[in-house]
C-alpha positions, 0 to 999 in steps of 0.5 A: 137970722136962721131959716131952714126950709125943707132940709133933707139929707141922705148918706147913701140910702140912709135918710138922716133928716127929712123936710126939716123947717124952722126959723130962729129970730134975731137975739133968740136962744133956741135949744135943738133937742133930740135923741142920739142919731135924731139928726141934730148934728147933721142939721147943724153941719148943714147950717155951718156949710160943713155939709151940703143938703140933699134938698131944701134951703138954709140961710144964715143972716140972709145968706144961702149956706150953699149958694153964698157959703162964704158970707154965711160962714162969716156970719156964724160962730161955731163950736162943734161937739169935739172942739178943734183946738191946737193943744201946743198953742197958747190961748192968745196964739190960737186966737190970733191964728183964728183971726188970721184965718178970718182975715181980721186986721191987726187992730181988730184982732187985738181989740176982739182978743181982749174982748173975748178973753174978758167975756169968756173969763180967760184973762188969767189963762191967756198965756197958758198952753191949751193942752194944760187947760181943764175941759172947762177952760178948753170949752171957754177957748172954743167959745172965744174963737166962735165969738172972735169975729163978732158973728150975729149967729152962734151955733153950739153943738153940746157946749156943756158935754163933759163939764162938771156942775160948776163949769156947766153953770159958768157956760150956761151963764155965759150963753145967757149973757150973749142973748140979744147980742147974738142969735144962739142955737144950741144942741144939748142932751142935758134937758134941765140946761135947755129949760134954764137957758133957752127961750124956745126949743125945737125937738127932732126925732128920726130926722123929723121936727116933732115939736117947736115952742117954748118949754112952758107951751109944750108942757101945757100942750101935753099935760093931761092933769095938774099934779099936787104932791102932799106929804103926811106925818100920819099915813093912814089906810084911808088917805087914798080913798078920802082924797079920791072923793074930793072934787076935781081929783082924778087919781091918787098915787102913793109914792111912799114915805107918806107922800101922795101925788094927787092928779086933778083936772087941768086948770084946777087948784085944790091945794087949799081943800087938800090942806083943810082935809089933812088938818081936819083929819089930823094927818099932819101936813108936812109938805104940799106943793105943785109938781111941775112938768119938766122939759125932760117929761115933755121930751120923753113923752114926745119922742116915745110917742114918735117911736110908737108910731114908727 
């Protein structure tokens, strides 16, 4: 559905992105991640025909974004980071206006407005003036206009920026419901959101793609140890030494408050051995759990390494 091959973009002498290549398949939800000024928005603007690339090729649903930009734009629903809403319009009035810009018939417009109002939870706000809506409802209106013409591809630039936790959950659930019916590519700075929403992530840094896979696979690629957190009721001086003497343990890190992070060889699971040791020594086991590496850890590791290379 989305294909980029060798995309490069210069602003004067400044190279914003270089040789960016990736594909997003039909029905996927893919996160496009990167630090500020990494090239995310530039790439998305090229995909939505807002900007031409300096070099390379991009296609949406088989249509070249430069050579066949009208058809490629028809295949895209786009929500920019700063959604362009007309505050003096009512919600349905704005949606009818967007439908008119897209050349939709009256019958199709009525049917699709009913659909997007229901899908985006806007029925009770249909006659509200947009300037009176909360940030969360404005974001729903932006999503509604992106869905209005039933595009196969949705490109969402920071769709949850500025929303409160409840609104973020609502938008996240809405995006997940769209999976399968639409191919979704979204950028976000909220990495836990990407981990909970996206099936796959693409990480860009300094204008280059540096990683592309599922969050789980990326974690496995860079994980150097399994980590177990153990919390004790009786924190004694010899705890660190005793745990280090156990097989497969490579490091023990005191975290304070009777909690230790125990690093073991990748693929090993010595939780039962740790529990037995703690009970036998009477230390009082309060908690024993694996510490999972998060997408935030992966992101920090990869982008820090890239900065070091630069």
